[in-house]
C-alpha positions in Angstrom: 0.3 -0.4 -0.2 0.9 3.1 -0.5 0.4 6.6 1.9 -1.9 6.4 4.3 -5.7 5.6 2.4 -8.2 8.6 2.0 -10.9 6.3 2.8 -10.7 3.2 5.9 -13.7 1.8 7.0 -15.1 -2.0 7.7 -18.3 -4.2 6.4 -21.0 -4.5 9.2 -23.7 -5.7 7.4 -24.8 -7.2 4.0 -28.1 -6.9 2.1 -30.3 -9.2 1.8 -30.0 -8.2 -2.3 -26.9 -6.8 -2.2 -25.4 -9.1 -3.9 -27.8 -9.5 -7.0 -26.2 -6.2 -8.5 -23.2 -8.8 -9.0 -24.5 -9.5 -12.2 -24.3 -5.6 -13.9 -21.1 -5.5 -12.8 -21.9 -2.8 -9.7 -22.1 -3.6 -5.6 -23.9 0.1 -3.3 -22.0 0.5 -0.3 -24.3 2.7 2.4 -23.7 4.0 6.0 -25.2 2.6 8.8 -28.4 5.1 8.4 -29.3 4.0 5.7 -33.1 4.2 4.6 -35.0 0.7 5.0 -36.3 1.3 1.8 -32.3 0.7 0.7 -30.9 -1.3 3.5 -31.6 -4.7 0.9 -29.5 -3.7 -1.4 -26.5 -2.5 0.3 -23.5 -3.7 2.1 -23.8 -1.7 5.4 -20.5 -0.1 6.1 -19.4 1.2 9.4 -16.8 4.7 9.6 -17.0 6.9 6.5 -14.6 9.9 7.1 -13.3 10.8 4.9 -9.3 12.2 4.2 -9.2 14.2 1.3 -10.4 13.2 -2.3 -11.3 10.4 -4.2 -9.7 10.8 -7.9 -9.4 9.3 -10.9 -6.1 7.1 -10.7 -6.1 6.6 -6.9 -6.7 2.9 -6.3 -10.1 0.8 -4.1 -9.0 -2.0 -2.7 -11.2 -4.8 -1.4 -10.9 -7.3 0.7 -7.8 -8.2 -0.9 -7.2 -7.0 -4.6 -6.2 -3.6 -5.7 -8.8 -1.9 -8.7 -7.1 1.3 -9.9 -10.3 3.7 -9.9 -11.2 5.2 -13.6 -13.6 7.5 -12.9 -15.0 9.7 -10.2 -19.0 11.0 -10.2 -19.2 14.2 -8.9 -21.2 13.3 -5.8 -18.8 10.9 -4.8 -17.4 12.6 -2.8 -20.2 14.2 -0.8 -21.8 10.4 -0.6 -19.9 9.5 0.8 -18.9 11.8 3.8 -22.2 12.6 4.8 -24.2 9.0 4.1 -21.8 6.3 3.4 -22.8 5.9 0.1 -21.7 4.7 -3.2 -22.2 2.0 -6.1 -19.4 1.2 -7.0 -19.4 -0.1 -10.8 -16.7 -2.6 -12.2 -16.8 -0.9 -15.7 -13.9 0.6 -15.9 -15.3 3.1 -18.1 -13.1 6.1 -18.4 -16.5 8.7 -17.9 -18.3 8.7 -15.1 -21.8 8.5 -16.0 -23.6 8.7 -13.0 -23.0 11.5 -10.3 -22.7 9.2 -7.9 -20.4 6.4 -8.4 -17.4 5.0 -8.6 -15.6 3.7 -11.3 -12.6 1.1 -11.1 -11.4 -1.7 -13.7 -13.3 -4.6 -14.7 -11.9 -7.2 -12.8 -12.7 -10.1 -10.4 -16.0 -9.1 -8.3 -14.9 -9.3 -4.5 -16.2 -11.7 -2.6 -17.6 -9.1 0.4 -18.5 -11.0 3.5 -19.1 -9.1 7.0 -15.5 -7.3 8.5 -14.7 -7.2 4.9 -12.3 -4.0 4.8 -12.5 -1.5 2.8 -9.7 1.2 2.0 -9.9 4.0 -0.7 -6.3 5.1 -1.6 
């Protein structure tokens, strides 16, 4: 790992439908105050303090797998800081089509369990 992470958290809970988004190469993180209507679709994360700005070229690490960030939607930093909410798309797109989405290289989809660490550096 290079440098101090700008974001570090842990998965606390997995919504019963959260894994289904793998079929469209996407996952959704949400902080512990996620609305009940969305909770089933999300990986609920603990602390979501952001210590810097997430930028293209940084690395998202989920468990033991590193993904290069290829695009960052305009709302990613704000949503992550305020709500712990972010959609991660494993498509490798170079341009962020959705403001709340983080795009990373297309690679093996991560296996996420309660306790999985998530970092951005």
